[in-house]
N, C-alpha and C positions, 0 to 999 in steps of 0.2 A: 159847353156840349162835348163827351167825350167822342172818339175816333171810333168807335163800334156802332154810338146811336146815328152819327150823322153818313156811313155808309147802308146803315139800314134804314133811313132815310131814303138817301140817292136809290136804293134799288130799289124802293117800292115807286120811286118818282118815273124811274128809266119803265117798269114795269108796267105802270098806270098808262102810261103815253104810248106803250107798243098796241096795249090792247086798245087803245082809241085811234091808233090809227088802224088797225086791221079793221073796226066798227067804219071808222071812215071810208073805208074803201069798198065796203056791203060784201066784202066775204064774211060769213064767217068762219071764224079761226073751228073749231070743229069741224065741219063738214071739209073744210081743208086738210085737215090732219086727217081725217078718216081715208081719205082720197090716200094721204100720202103715204099713208103707214102701210096702205092695200097693197098700192104701188110699189114702195120698197118690201114688204113680203115675199110678191110674186116675185120679186125678181132675187129675193134669196134663194127662193125656192128652186126657181131656173138654173141657180148658178149652182146649188147644193145638187141639182139632180145632174147637172153637166159630171158631177165628179162618182157619181154610182157608175160601181164596176160588175159587167154581169158575169159571175161564177164560171168556171169548167165546168164541161160535164162530170170528171173525174171529181173536183169539188163538191159538185151538188152531191154525189154517188157516196163519197166518203163522210159528208156532214149528215147526210140522212141514216148511213148507217149507222153512228155515233147516235143518233136522236134516238133510231129502232131500239137499238141495246142498252141505254139509259132507262126509256120508258121500262121495259121486262126487268131489268135488275131492280125498280123502283117498286116497280110492281110486287114481286114475289119477296122484297122486304117486308113491304106494307104487310103481304098475304102472313110472311111468317110474324109478326108485330100484331098483328090482328088474333091471328090462333092463338098465340101466349096470354094477348091480356084478354081474350075471351075464355080461355079456359082457367084463369086466373080470378076472375068474375066467378064463373061457376062452381070452383073450387070454395071460394069463400061463400056464394048463396048455400051450394050443400052445407059447408059446417056451421052457419050459423041455422040452418033449419029451415030456410026459406024455399027451399028444394028438395023436395024427399022421391 
């Protein structure tokens, strides 16, 4: 038997033994896993929330100003694009005789 097949068989036996051990202890592995994952998730959330820094009033004002200016800039850009494309479509319809 090649070495790769022997190690695969050994892994299968170890995994089967671990599954039997968990069943014999009376604790379903999935239920334990859900609680463990949930606990770990909440621990990670708490850890990340400790890293959060509240911005200063000056930072809030400056980012708000940037957002408002960007919104108006994009609104103006799309208004111009809409007007140009609308007039182009209207011209094409008139040229084709659809609008008289």
